[in-house]
A tleap script that builds the chain and sets N, CA, C and O, in Angstrom:
source leaprc.protein.ff14SB
mol = sequence {
  NMET MET ILE VAL GLY ILE ALA HIE TYR GLY
  LEU GLY ILE GLY ARG TYR LEU SER TYR ASN
  ALA TYR ALA ALA GLY SER ILE ASP PRO THR
  GLY THR ILE LYS LEU GLN PRO SER PHE GLY
  GLY HIE LEU GLY TYR ARG HIE TRP TRP SER
  LYS LYS LEU ARG SER ASN LEU SER PHE SER
  TYR SER GLY THR LYS ASN ASN LEU GLU TYR
  ILE THR GLN LEU ASP LYS VAL ASN LYS ASP
  VAL HIE SER SER GLN ILE ASN LEU ILE TRP
  ALA PRO LEU PRO HIE SER LEU VAL GLY ILE
  GLU TYR ALA ASN ALA SER ARG LYS VAL GLU
  THR GLN GLN VAL GLY ASN ILE ASP ILE ILE
  THR LEU THR CYS ARG TYR ASP CPHE
}
set mol.1.N position { 0.845 -1.172 0.000 }
set mol.1.CA position { 0.000 0.000 0.000 }
set mol.1.C position { 0.892 1.238 0.000 }
set mol.1.O position { 1.915 1.297 0.682 }
set mol.2.N position { 0.469 2.216 -0.784 }
set mol.2.CA position { 1.208 3.470 -0.831 }
set mol.2.C position { 0.206 4.608 -0.970 }
set mol.2.O position { -0.703 4.546 -1.798 }
set mol.3.N position { 0.374 5.641 -0.161 }
set mol.3.CA position { -0.447 6.842 -0.243 }
set mol.3.C position { 0.481 8.017 -0.528 }
set mol.3.O position { 1.504 8.184 0.135 }
set mol.4.N position { 0.120 8.823 -1.514 }
set mol.4.CA position { 0.935 9.966 -1.897 }
set mol.4.C position { 0.033 11.192 -1.967 }
set mol.4.O position { -1.077 11.125 -2.495 }
set mol.5.N position { 0.508 12.296 -1.439 }
set mol.5.CA position { -0.248 13.543 -1.508 }
set mol.5.C position { 0.665 14.705 -1.823 }
set mol.5.O position { 1.843 14.701 -1.467 }
set mol.6.N position { 0.117 15.691 -2.488 }
set mol.6.CA position { 0.882 16.882 -2.814 }
set mol.6.C position { -0.064 18.071 -2.806 }
set mol.6.O position { -1.230 17.946 -3.180 }
set mol.7.N position { 0.433 19.218 -2.382 }
set mol.7.CA position { -0.331 20.462 -2.418 }
set mol.7.C position { 0.535 21.529 -3.074 }
set mol.7.O position { 1.761 21.498 -2.971 }
set mol.8.N position { -0.113 22.467 -3.747 }
set mol.8.CA position { 0.647 23.527 -4.400 }
set mol.8.C position { -0.109 24.845 -4.332 }
set mol.8.O position { -1.339 24.883 -4.315 }
set mol.9.N position { 0.660 25.917 -4.294 }
set mol.9.CA position { 0.127 27.270 -4.293 }
set mol.9.C position { 1.217 28.193 -4.820 }
set mol.9.O position { 2.395 28.011 -4.512 }
set mol.10.N position { 0.827 29.170 -5.602 }
set mol.10.CA position { 1.821 30.139 -6.049 }
set mol.10.C position { 1.234 31.163 -6.991 }
set mol.10.O position { 0.166 30.966 -7.569 }
set mol.11.N position { 1.953 32.258 -7.133 }
set mol.11.CA position { 1.574 33.301 -8.089 }
set mol.11.C position { 2.173 32.969 -9.448 }
set mol.11.O position { 3.366 32.684 -9.549 }
set mol.12.N position { 1.349 33.004 -10.494 }
set mol.12.CA position { 1.838 32.777 -11.849 }
set mol.12.C position { 2.101 31.331 -12.214 }
set mol.12.O position { 2.719 31.084 -13.250 }
set mol.13.N position { 1.667 30.363 -11.425 }
set mol.13.CA position { 1.931 28.949 -11.732 }
set mol.13.C position { 0.773 28.282 -12.465 }
set mol.13.O position { 0.819 27.074 -12.699 }
set mol.14.N position { -0.263 29.031 -12.832 }
set mol.14.CA position { -1.467 28.453 -13.432 }
set mol.14.C position { -1.226 27.621 -14.670 }
set mol.14.O position { -1.886 26.600 -14.865 }
set mol.15.N position { -0.298 28.034 -15.507 }
set mol.15.CA position { -0.058 27.279 -16.734 }
set mol.15.C position { 0.645 25.945 -16.473 }
set mol.15.O position { 0.708 25.099 -17.365 }
set mol.16.N position { 1.167 25.751 -15.280 }
set mol.16.CA position { 1.823 24.495 -14.942 }
set mol.16.C position { 0.872 23.508 -14.267 }
set mol.16.O position { 1.271 22.383 -13.964 }
set mol.17.N position { -0.369 23.904 -14.027 }
set mol.17.CA position { -1.331 23.064 -13.321 }
set mol.17.C position { -2.393 22.520 -14.278 }
set mol.17.O position { -2.805 23.207 -15.213 }
set mol.18.N position { -2.821 21.311 -14.045 }
set mol.18.CA position { -3.977 20.739 -14.734 }
set mol.18.C position { -3.932 20.938 -16.240 }
set mol.18.O position { -4.897 21.415 -16.837 }
set mol.19.N position { -2.819 20.576 -16.851 }
set mol.19.CA position { -2.664 20.664 -18.305 }
set mol.19.C position { -2.919 22.069 -18.834 }
set mol.19.O position { -3.646 22.255 -19.810 }
set mol.20.N position { -2.322 23.041 -18.188 }
set mol.20.CA position { -2.390 24.432 -18.625 }
set mol.20.C position { -3.813 24.985 -18.535 }
set mol.20.O position { -4.270 25.688 -19.437 }
set mol.21.N position { -4.501 24.668 -17.455 }
set mol.21.CA position { -5.903 25.080 -17.293 }
set mol.21.C position { -6.064 26.566 -17.010 }
set mol.21.O position { -7.147 27.109 -17.225 }
set mol.22.N position { -5.026 27.239 -16.535 }
set mol.22.CA position { -5.152 28.627 -16.105 }
set mol.22.C position { -4.042 29.491 -16.696 }
set mol.22.O position { -2.958 29.012 -17.029 }
set mol.23.N position { -4.349 30.767 -16.811 }
set mol.23.CA position { -3.324 31.723 -17.229 }
set mol.23.C position { -2.402 32.024 -16.050 }
set mol.23.O position { -2.792 31.878 -14.892 }
set mol.24.N position { -1.200 32.437 -16.351 }
set mol.24.CA position { -0.273 32.836 -15.290 }
set mol.24.C position { -0.654 34.192 -14.717 }
set mol.24.O position { -0.368 34.486 -13.557 }
set mol.25.N position { -1.297 35.012 -15.531 }
set mol.25.CA position { -1.684 36.345 -15.089 }
set mol.25.C position { -2.318 37.106 -16.233 }
set mol.25.O position { -2.761 36.519 -17.219 }
set mol.26.N position { -2.355 38.413 -16.090 }
set mol.26.CA position { -2.919 39.272 -17.133 }
set mol.26.C position { -2.119 40.569 -17.193 }
set mol.26.O position { -1.306 40.861 -16.316 }
set mol.27.N position { -2.370 41.330 -18.243 }
set mol.27.CA position { -1.686 42.612 -18.417 }
set mol.27.C position { -2.729 43.716 -18.344 }
set mol.27.O position { -3.712 43.695 -19.085 }
set mol.28.N position { -2.518 44.674 -17.458 }
set mol.28.CA position { -3.485 45.779 -17.321 }
set mol.28.C position { -3.249 46.812 -18.432 }
set mol.28.O position { -2.269 46.705 -19.170 }
set mol.29.N position { -4.130 47.802 -18.559 }
set mol.29.CA position { -3.992 48.797 -19.637 }
set mol.29.C position { -2.675 49.581 -19.621 }
set mol.29.O position { -2.276 50.128 -20.650 }
set mol.30.N position { -1.999 49.642 -18.480 }
set mol.30.CA position { -0.722 50.367 -18.420 }
set mol.30.C position { 0.460 49.484 -18.816 }
set mol.30.O position { 1.594 49.957 -18.883 }
set mol.31.N position { 0.193 48.181 -19.082 }
set mol.31.CA position { 1.256 47.258 -19.456 }
set mol.31.C position { 1.866 46.515 -18.290 }
set mol.31.O position { 2.838 45.781 -18.468 }
set mol.32.N position { 1.317 46.688 -17.096 }
set mol.32.CA position { 1.823 45.993 -15.909 }
set mol.32.C position { 1.293 44.560 -15.878 }
set mol.32.O position { 0.098 44.325 -16.059 }
set mol.33.N position { 2.178 43.627 -15.651 }
set mol.33.CA position { 1.779 42.220 -15.537 }
set mol.33.C position { 1.266 41.977 -14.119 }
set mol.33.O position { 1.936 42.298 -13.138 }
set mol.34.N position { 0.069 41.404 -14.032 }
set mol.34.CA position { -0.528 41.058 -12.736 }
set mol.34.C position { -0.644 39.545 -12.661 }
set mol.34.O position { -1.509 38.947 -13.302 }
set mol.35.N position { 0.235 38.927 -11.873 }
set mol.35.CA position { 0.184 37.484 -11.696 }
set mol.35.C position { -1.021 37.113 -10.843 }
set mol.35.O position { -1.428 37.874 -9.965 }
set mol.36.N position { -1.587 35.942 -11.104 }
set mol.36.CA position { -2.734 35.508 -10.313 }
set mol.36.C position { -2.377 34.249 -9.536 }
set mol.36.O position { -1.590 33.428 -10.006 }
set mol.37.N position { -2.959 34.094 -8.335 }
set mol.37.CA position { -2.659 32.921 -7.519 }
set mol.37.C position { -3.401 31.689 -8.028 }
set mol.37.O position { -4.564 31.772 -8.423 }
set mol.38.N position { -2.722 30.556 -8.013 }
set mol.38.CA position { -3.319 29.266 -8.331 }
set mol.38.C position { -2.972 28.301 -7.219 }
set mol.38.O position { -1.962 28.472 -6.535 }
set mol.39.N position { -3.804 27.283 -7.034 }
set mol.39.CA position { -3.660 26.389 -5.887 }
set mol.39.C position { -4.300 25.043 -6.199 }
set mol.39.O position { -5.069 24.923 -7.153 }
set mol.40.N position { -3.987 24.042 -5.402 }
set mol.40.CA position { -4.619 22.735 -5.575 }
set mol.40.C position { -3.848 21.640 -4.888 }
set mol.40.O position { -2.960 21.884 -4.071 }
set mol.41.N position { -4.214 20.414 -5.246 }
set mol.41.CA position { -3.553 19.272 -4.649 }
set mol.41.C position { -3.944 17.976 -5.325 }
set mol.41.O position { -4.856 17.931 -6.150 }
set mol.42.N position { -3.245 16.939 -4.962 }
set mol.42.CA position { -3.461 15.602 -5.522 }
set mol.42.C position { -3.277 14.586 -4.401 }
set mol.42.O position { -2.378 14.716 -3.570 }
set mol.43.N position { -4.129 13.586 -4.389 }
set mol.43.CA position { -4.029 12.509 -3.413 }
set mol.43.C position { -4.172 11.190 -4.153 }
set mol.43.O position { -5.128 10.999 -4.904 }
set mol.44.N position { -3.234 10.284 -3.948 }
set mol.44.CA position { -3.262 8.993 -4.623 }
set mol.44.C position { -3.043 7.843 -3.660 }
set mol.44.O position { -2.337 7.972 -2.659 }
set mol.45.N position { -3.664 6.709 -3.981 }
set mol.45.CA position { -3.554 5.503 -3.158 }
set mol.45.C position { -3.327 4.321 -4.087 }
set mol.45.O position { -4.052 4.163 -5.069 }
set mol.46.N position { -2.336 3.489 -3.796 }
set mol.46.CA position { -2.078 2.260 -4.550 }
set mol.46.C position { -2.286 1.073 -3.631 }
set mol.46.O position { -1.802 1.051 -2.499 }
set mol.47.N position { -3.016 0.081 -4.138 }
set mol.47.CA position { -3.275 -1.137 -3.366 }
set mol.47.C position { -2.858 -2.348 -4.197 }
set mol.47.O position { -3.287 -2.505 -5.340 }
set mol.48.N position { -2.022 -3.198 -3.613 }
set mol.48.CA position { -1.607 -4.443 -4.270 }
set mol.48.C position { -2.555 -5.552 -3.823 }
set mol.48.O position { -2.601 -5.901 -2.643 }
set mol.49.N position { -3.316 -6.109 -4.781 }
set mol.49.CA position { -4.218 -7.227 -4.482 }
set mol.49.C position { -3.437 -8.537 -4.423 }
set mol.49.O position { -3.759 -9.427 -3.636 }
set mol.50.N position { -2.406 -8.647 -5.264 }
set mol.50.CA position { -1.497 -9.793 -5.288 }
set mol.50.C position { -0.206 -9.310 -5.947 }
set mol.50.O position { -0.079 -8.126 -6.262 }
set mol.51.N position { 0.759 -10.220 -6.160 }
set mol.51.CA position { 2.016 -9.808 -6.789 }
set mol.51.C position { 1.826 -9.333 -8.230 }
set mol.51.O position { 2.651 -8.584 -8.752 }
set mol.52.N position { 0.749 -9.765 -8.866 }
set mol.52.CA position { 0.532 -9.418 -10.269 }
set mol.52.C position { -0.659 -8.497 -10.507 }
set mol.52.O position { -0.933 -8.133 -11.651 }
set mol.53.N position { -1.365 -8.118 -9.462 }
set mol.53.CA position { -2.578 -7.329 -9.633 }
set mol.53.C position { -2.597 -6.159 -8.652 }
set mol.53.O position { -2.422 -6.343 -7.448 }
set mol.54.N position { -2.813 -4.953 -9.183 }
set mol.54.CA position { -2.846 -3.770 -8.324 }
set mol.54.C position { -3.896 -2.783 -8.833 }
set mol.54.O position { -4.342 -2.854 -9.978 }
set mol.55.N position { -4.271 -1.873 -7.956 }
set mol.55.CA position { -5.208 -0.799 -8.298 }
set mol.55.C position { -4.668 0.521 -7.782 }
set mol.55.O position { -3.919 0.568 -6.806 }
set mol.56.N position { -5.064 1.592 -8.456 }
set mol.56.CA position { -4.743 2.950 -8.024 }
set mol.56.C position { -6.040 3.747 -7.970 }
set mol.56.O position { -6.927 3.590 -8.809 }
set mol.57.N position { -6.123 4.597 -6.970 }
set mol.57.CA position { -7.255 5.498 -6.810 }
set mol.57.C position { -6.667 6.882 -6.571 }
set mol.57.O position { -5.817 7.052 -5.698 }
set mol.58.N position { -7.114 7.871 -7.340 }
set mol.58.CA position { -6.544 9.199 -7.152 }
set mol.58.C position { -7.594 10.284 -7.349 }
set mol.58.O position { -8.573 10.114 -8.075 }
set mol.59.N position { -7.354 11.401 -6.676 }
set mol.59.CA position { -8.213 12.579 -6.742 }
set mol.59.C position { -7.316 13.803 -6.900 }
set mol.59.O position { -6.227 13.863 -6.328 }
set mol.60.N position { -7.778 14.769 -7.673 }
set mol.60.CA position { -7.023 16.007 -7.788 }
set mol.60.C position { -7.982 17.185 -7.916 }
set mol.60.O position { -9.111 17.051 -8.388 }
set mol.61.N position { -7.498 18.331 -7.485 }
set mol.61.CA position { -8.265 19.568 -7.549 }
set mol.61.C position { -7.287 20.714 -7.783 }
set mol.61.O position { -6.187 20.723 -7.232 }
set mol.62.N position { -7.692 21.671 -8.597 }
set mol.62.CA position { -6.925 22.899 -8.710 }
set mol.62.C position { -7.874 24.050 -9.034 }
set mol.62.O position { -8.949 23.854 -9.599 }
set mol.63.N position { -7.455 25.227 -8.668 }
set mol.63.CA position { -8.259 26.418 -8.901 }
set mol.63.C position { -7.373 27.638 -9.001 }
set mol.63.O position { -6.163 27.570 -8.782 }
set mol.64.N position { -7.991 28.752 -9.335 }
set mol.64.CA position { -7.254 30.001 -9.448 }
set mol.64.C position { -8.169 31.170 -9.128 }
set mol.64.O position { -9.393 31.048 -9.186 }
set mol.65.N position { -7.580 32.283 -8.796 }
set mol.65.CA position { -8.326 33.528 -8.627 }
set mol.65.C position { -7.955 34.401 -9.815 }
set mol.65.O position { -6.960 35.126 -9.791 }
set mol.66.N position { -8.787 34.314 -10.867 }
set mol.66.CA position { -8.523 35.055 -12.103 }
set mol.66.C position { -8.616 36.555 -11.887 }
set mol.66.O position { -9.412 37.032 -11.078 }
set mol.67.N position { -7.790 37.292 -12.623 }
set mol.67.CA position { -7.855 38.756 -12.641 }
set mol.67.C position { -8.994 39.143 -13.588 }
set mol.67.O position { -8.756 39.403 -14.767 }
set mol.68.N position { -10.214 39.181 -13.084 }
set mol.68.CA position { -11.399 39.318 -13.929 }
set mol.68.C position { -11.597 40.703 -14.534 }
set mol.68.O position { -12.349 40.848 -15.498 }
set mol.69.N position { -10.945 41.712 -13.996 }
set mol.69.CA position { -11.190 43.066 -14.488 }
set mol.69.C position { -10.750 43.285 -15.942 }
set mol.69.O position { -11.183 44.254 -16.565 }
set mol.70.N position { -9.899 42.409 -16.496 }
set mol.70.CA position { -9.403 42.584 -17.861 }
set mol.70.C position { -9.845 41.453 -18.789 }
set mol.70.O position { -9.324 41.327 -19.897 }
set mol.71.N position { -10.803 40.629 -18.350 }
set mol.71.CA position { -11.252 39.484 -19.134 }
set mol.71.C position { -12.660 39.752 -19.646 }
set mol.71.O position { -13.536 40.158 -18.882 }
set mol.72.N position { -12.879 39.522 -20.950 }
set mol.72.CA position { -14.204 39.784 -21.523 }
set mol.72.C position { -15.020 38.513 -21.736 }
set mol.72.O position { -16.245 38.560 -21.631 }
set mol.73.N position { -14.392 37.392 -22.026 }
set mol.73.CA position { -15.119 36.154 -22.296 }
set mol.73.C position { -15.031 35.223 -21.085 }
set mol.73.O position { -14.245 34.276 -21.080 }
set mol.74.N position { -15.838 35.497 -20.066 }
set mol.74.CA position { -15.773 34.730 -18.827 }
set mol.74.C position { -16.207 33.280 -19.004 }
set mol.74.O position { -15.844 32.431 -18.190 }
set mol.75.N position { -16.976 32.974 -20.051 }
set mol.75.CA position { -17.402 31.594 -20.275 }
set mol.75.C position { -16.283 30.708 -20.821 }
set mol.75.O position { -16.475 29.502 -20.979 }
set mol.76.N position { -15.126 31.286 -21.109 }
set mol.76.CA position { -13.985 30.528 -21.616 }
set mol.76.C position { -12.826 30.472 -20.624 }
set mol.76.O position { -11.764 29.938 -20.944 }
set mol.77.N position { -13.020 31.019 -19.422 }
set mol.77.CA position { -11.944 31.110 -18.439 }
set mol.77.C position { -12.218 30.138 -17.285 }
set mol.77.O position { -13.223 30.260 -16.583 }
set mol.78.N position { -11.312 29.173 -17.100 }
set mol.78.CA position { -11.479 28.185 -16.037 }
set mol.78.C position { -11.359 28.816 -14.663 }
set mol.78.O position { -10.497 29.660 -14.421 }
set mol.79.N position { -12.249 28.387 -13.760 }
set mol.79.CA position { -12.184 28.800 -12.357 }
set mol.79.C position { -11.585 27.677 -11.511 }
set mol.79.O position { -10.695 27.916 -10.696 }
set mol.80.N position { -12.075 26.452 -11.708 }
set mol.80.CA position { -11.477 25.309 -11.029 }
set mol.80.C position { -11.755 24.019 -11.809 }
set mol.80.O position { -12.692 23.941 -12.603 }
set mol.81.N position { -10.926 23.031 -11.563 }
set mol.81.CA position { -11.076 21.715 -12.185 }
set mol.81.C position { -10.800 20.651 -11.126 }
set mol.81.O position { -10.018 20.861 -10.199 }
set mol.82.N position { -11.455 19.515 -11.283 }
set mol.82.CA position { -11.148 18.383 -10.413 }
set mol.82.C position { -11.341 17.089 -11.189 }
set mol.82.O position { -12.082 17.047 -12.171 }
set mol.83.N position { -10.670 16.040 -10.744 }
set mol.83.CA position { -10.767 14.751 -11.419 }
set mol.83.C position { -10.546 13.626 -10.423 }
set mol.83.O position { -9.983 13.817 -9.345 }
set mol.84.N position { -11.008 12.442 -10.820 }
set mol.84.CA position { -10.773 11.228 -10.049 }
set mol.84.C position { -10.544 10.084 -11.032 }
set mol.84.O position { -11.118 10.054 -12.120 }
set mol.85.N position { -9.707 9.158 -10.632 }
set mol.85.CA position { -9.377 8.004 -11.465 }
set mol.85.C position { -9.327 6.756 -10.597 }
set mol.85.O position { -8.940 6.810 -9.430 }
set mol.86.N position { -9.723 5.633 -11.185 }
set mol.86.CA position { -9.550 4.333 -10.540 }
set mol.86.C position { -9.173 3.338 -11.632 }
set mol.86.O position { -9.695 3.397 -12.745 }
set mol.87.N position { -8.266 2.427 -11.306 }
set mol.87.CA position { -7.852 1.467 -12.324 }
set mol.87.C position { -7.570 0.104 -11.715 }
set mol.87.O position { -7.529 -0.065 -10.496 }
set mol.88.N position { -7.378 -0.852 -12.597 }
set mol.88.CA position { -6.973 -2.199 -12.237 }
set mol.88.C position { -5.891 -2.591 -13.230 }
set mol.88.O position { -6.121 -2.572 -14.439 }
set mol.89.N position { -4.710 -2.947 -12.728 }
set mol.89.CA position { -3.559 -3.264 -13.579 }
set mol.89.C position { -3.073 -4.670 -13.249 }
set mol.89.O position { -2.849 -5.011 -12.087 }
set mol.90.N position { -2.917 -5.473 -14.286 }
set mol.90.CA position { -2.522 -6.860 -14.145 }
set mol.90.C position { -1.230 -7.071 -14.919 }
set mol.90.O position { -1.096 -6.604 -16.050 }
set mol.91.N position { -0.277 -7.776 -14.311 }
set mol.91.CA position { 0.990 -8.114 -14.958 }
set mol.91.C position { 1.019 -9.627 -15.176 }
set mol.91.O position { 1.558 -10.356 -14.343 }
set mol.92.N position { 0.442 -10.114 -16.295 }
set mol.92.CA position { 0.337 -11.563 -16.496 }
set mol.92.C position { 1.669 -12.245 -16.775 }
set mol.92.O position { 1.851 -13.411 -16.425 }
set mol.93.N position { 2.604 -11.530 -17.404 }
set mol.93.CA position { 3.925 -12.062 -17.742 }
set mol.93.C position { 4.974 -11.033 -17.374 }
set mol.93.O position { 4.650 -9.852 -17.248 }
set mol.94.N position { 6.223 -11.444 -17.198 }
set mol.94.CA position { 7.274 -10.451 -16.958 }
set mol.94.C position { 7.315 -9.430 -18.106 }
set mol.94.O position { 7.145 -9.803 -19.267 }
set mol.95.N position { 7.532 -8.195 -17.801 }
set mol.95.CA position { 7.639 -7.090 -18.764 }
set mol.95.C position { 6.321 -6.740 -19.455 }
set mol.95.O position { 6.335 -6.059 -20.480 }
set mol.96.N position { 5.185 -7.189 -18.919 }
set mol.96.CA position { 3.914 -6.880 -19.571 }
set mol.96.C position { 2.901 -6.339 -18.561 }
set mol.96.O position { 2.961 -6.640 -17.369 }
set mol.97.N position { 1.971 -5.534 -19.073 }
set mol.97.CA position { 0.880 -4.988 -18.259 }
set mol.97.C position { -0.401 -4.958 -19.093 }
set mol.97.O position { -0.374 -4.699 -20.296 }
set mol.98.N position { -1.495 -5.223 -18.438 }
set mol.98.CA position { -2.817 -5.035 -19.016 }
set mol.98.C position { -3.606 -4.256 -17.980 }
set mol.98.O position { -3.644 -4.640 -16.811 }
set mol.99.N position { -4.236 -3.165 -18.397 }
set mol.99.CA position { -4.945 -2.358 -17.419 }
set mol.99.C position { -6.196 -1.719 -17.986 }
set mol.99.O position { -6.324 -1.513 -19.193 }
set mol.100.N position { -7.107 -1.414 -17.093 }
set mol.100.CA position { -8.304 -0.665 -17.454 }
set mol.100.C position { -8.480 0.431 -16.411 }
set mol.100.O position { -8.265 0.215 -15.218 }
set mol.101.N position { -8.877 1.616 -16.884 }
set mol.101.CA position { -9.024 2.756 -15.980 }
set mol.101.C position { -10.297 3.519 -16.312 }
set mol.101.O position { -10.662 3.683 -17.477 }
set mol.102.N position { -10.960 3.978 -15.267 }
set mol.102.CA position { -12.098 4.883 -15.409 }
set mol.102.C position { -11.678 6.227 -14.807 }
set mol.102.O position { -11.114 6.280 -13.714 }
set mol.103.N position { -11.960 7.304 -15.531 }
set mol.103.CA position { -11.639 8.641 -15.042 }
set mol.103.C position { -12.844 9.551 -15.246 }
set mol.103.O position { -13.579 9.429 -16.226 }
set mol.104.N position { -13.027 10.457 -14.307 }
set mol.104.CA position { -14.067 11.473 -14.393 }
set mol.104.C position { -13.415 12.807 -14.093 }
set mol.104.O position { -12.647 12.931 -13.139 }
set mol.105.N position { -13.720 13.803 -14.907 }
set mol.105.CA position { -13.163 15.133 -14.683 }
set mol.105.C position { -14.253 16.176 -14.889 }
set mol.105.O position { -15.212 15.963 -15.631 }
set mol.106.N position { -14.081 17.306 -14.215 }
set mol.106.CA position { -15.060 18.378 -14.292 }
set mol.106.C position { -14.332 19.709 -14.225 }
set mol.106.O position { -13.323 19.849 -13.535 }
set mol.107.N position { -14.859 20.683 -14.952 }
set mol.107.CA position { -14.304 22.030 -14.874 }
set mol.107.C position { -15.442 23.024 -14.720 }
set mol.107.O position { -16.538 22.820 -15.242 }
set mol.108.N position { -15.168 24.095 -14.002 }
set mol.108.CA position { -16.126 25.180 -13.840 }
set mol.108.C position { -15.467 26.439 -14.366 }
set mol.108.O position { -14.318 26.735 -14.039 }
set mol.109.N position { -16.210 27.185 -15.192 }
set mol.109.CA position { -15.704 28.444 -15.726 }
set mol.109.C position { -16.244 29.592 -14.876 }
set mol.109.O position { -17.079 29.385 -13.995 }
set mol.110.N position { -15.766 30.785 -15.144 }
set mol.110.CA position { -16.131 31.944 -14.322 }
set mol.110.C position { -17.620 32.308 -14.381 }
set mol.110.O position { -18.108 33.010 -13.496 }
set mol.111.N position { -18.353 31.847 -15.402 }
set mol.111.CA position { -19.800 32.087 -15.459 }
set mol.111.C position { -20.575 31.017 -14.697 }
set mol.111.O position { -21.804 30.979 -14.759 }
set mol.112.N position { -19.868 30.152 -13.982 }
set mol.112.CA position { -20.420 29.064 -13.171 }
set mol.112.C position { -20.934 27.892 -14.006 }
set mol.112.O position { -21.541 26.977 -13.448 }
set mol.113.N position { -20.716 27.886 -15.308 }
set mol.113.CA position { -21.074 26.733 -16.128 }
set mol.113.C position { -20.093 25.609 -15.824 }
set mol.113.O position { -18.917 25.853 -15.555 }
set mol.114.N position { -20.594 24.361 -15.871 }
set mol.114.CA position { -19.779 23.196 -15.544 }
set mol.114.C position { -19.752 22.248 -16.734 }
set mol.114.O position { -20.775 22.011 -17.376 }
set mol.115.N position { -18.584 21.715 -17.018 }
set mol.115.CA position { -18.419 20.691 -18.047 }
set mol.115.C position { -17.844 19.442 -17.416 }
set mol.115.O position { -16.966 19.524 -16.557 }
set mol.116.N position { -18.333 18.281 -17.836 }
set mol.116.CA position { -17.879 16.996 -17.287 }
set mol.116.C position { -17.436 16.078 -18.410 }
set mol.116.O position { -17.883 16.205 -19.550 }
set mol.117.N position { -16.546 15.149 -18.070 }
set mol.117.CA position { -16.125 14.124 -19.016 }
set mol.117.C position { -15.892 12.824 -18.257 }
set mol.117.O position { -15.367 12.822 -17.144 }
set mol.118.N position { -16.292 11.723 -18.879 }
set mol.118.CA position { -16.026 10.380 -18.366 }
set mol.118.C position { -15.188 9.655 -19.407 }
set mol.118.O position { -15.480 9.720 -20.601 }
set mol.119.N position { -14.139 8.959 -18.951 }
set mol.119.CA position { -13.211 8.302 -19.869 }
set mol.119.C position { -12.930 6.885 -19.369 }
set mol.119.O position { -12.705 6.668 -18.178 }
set mol.120.N position { -12.948 5.938 -20.282 }
set mol.120.CA position { -12.500 4.572 -19.984 }
set mol.120.C position { -11.322 4.287 -20.903 }
set mol.120.O position { -11.413 4.473 -22.116 }
set mol.121.N position { -10.213 3.835 -20.320 }
set mol.121.CA position { -8.995 3.571 -21.082 }
set mol.121.C position { -8.567 2.134 -20.871 }
set mol.121.O position { -8.511 1.666 -19.734 }
set mol.122.N position { -8.267 1.431 -21.944 }
set mol.122.CA position { -7.728 0.074 -21.887 }
set mol.122.C position { -6.283 0.140 -22.367 }
set mol.122.O position { -6.013 0.683 -23.438 }
set mol.123.N position { -5.365 -0.398 -21.598 }
set mol.123.CA position { -3.942 -0.373 -21.932 }
set mol.123.C position { -3.377 -1.773 -21.965 }
set mol.123.O position { -3.613 -2.568 -21.055 }
set mol.124.N position { -2.634 -2.075 -23.009 }
set mol.124.CA position { -1.863 -3.320 -23.111 }
set mol.124.C position { -0.437 -2.901 -23.428 }
set mol.124.O position { -0.199 -2.173 -24.392 }
set mol.125.N position { 0.510 -3.359 -22.620 }
set mol.125.CA position { 1.891 -2.920 -22.791 }
set mol.125.C position { 2.852 -4.085 -22.627 }
set mol.125.O position { 2.679 -4.938 -21.756 }
set mol.126.N position { 3.858 -4.103 -23.473 }
set mol.126.CA position { 4.961 -5.055 -23.328 }
set mol.126.C position { 6.255 -4.259 -23.428 }
set mol.126.O position { 6.454 -3.529 -24.399 }
set mol.127.N position { 7.135 -4.387 -22.445 }
set mol.127.CA position { 8.428 -3.681 -22.429 }
set mol.127.C position { 9.503 -4.586 -23.003 }
set mol.127.O position { 9.721 -5.691 -22.505 }
set mol.128.N position { 10.181 -4.118 -24.060 }
set mol.128.CA position { 11.272 -4.879 -24.674 }
set mol.128.C position { 12.556 -4.648 -23.950 }
set mol.128.O position { 13.586 -5.207 -24.326 }
savepdb mol mol.pdb
quit
């Protein structure tokens, strides 16, 4: 069993979070760059069912405080995103993996509209 957690916060780090979900900042009419704070975290758990079978469960969240005074299209600006994943991975032979994963993700934009996605991924891998 393994549990891993991470938290992050910073000014101008938005483009490094959640696949570039947020801007690092904005530029005001005088040309001054205004960085915006972004924050979030990730929590993961791995469970070994046997020597050849394991599962992972993970949750993540990130958000930002956008500089809204210079943004006109609020329906295109992310406010926060979160996701969860669960999988089952089997190693039937040395150097091989077969896995299936379910993931759900959601994003909220500044107009409070929410978008969701559900994904199922099947992976077969052999390492040479």
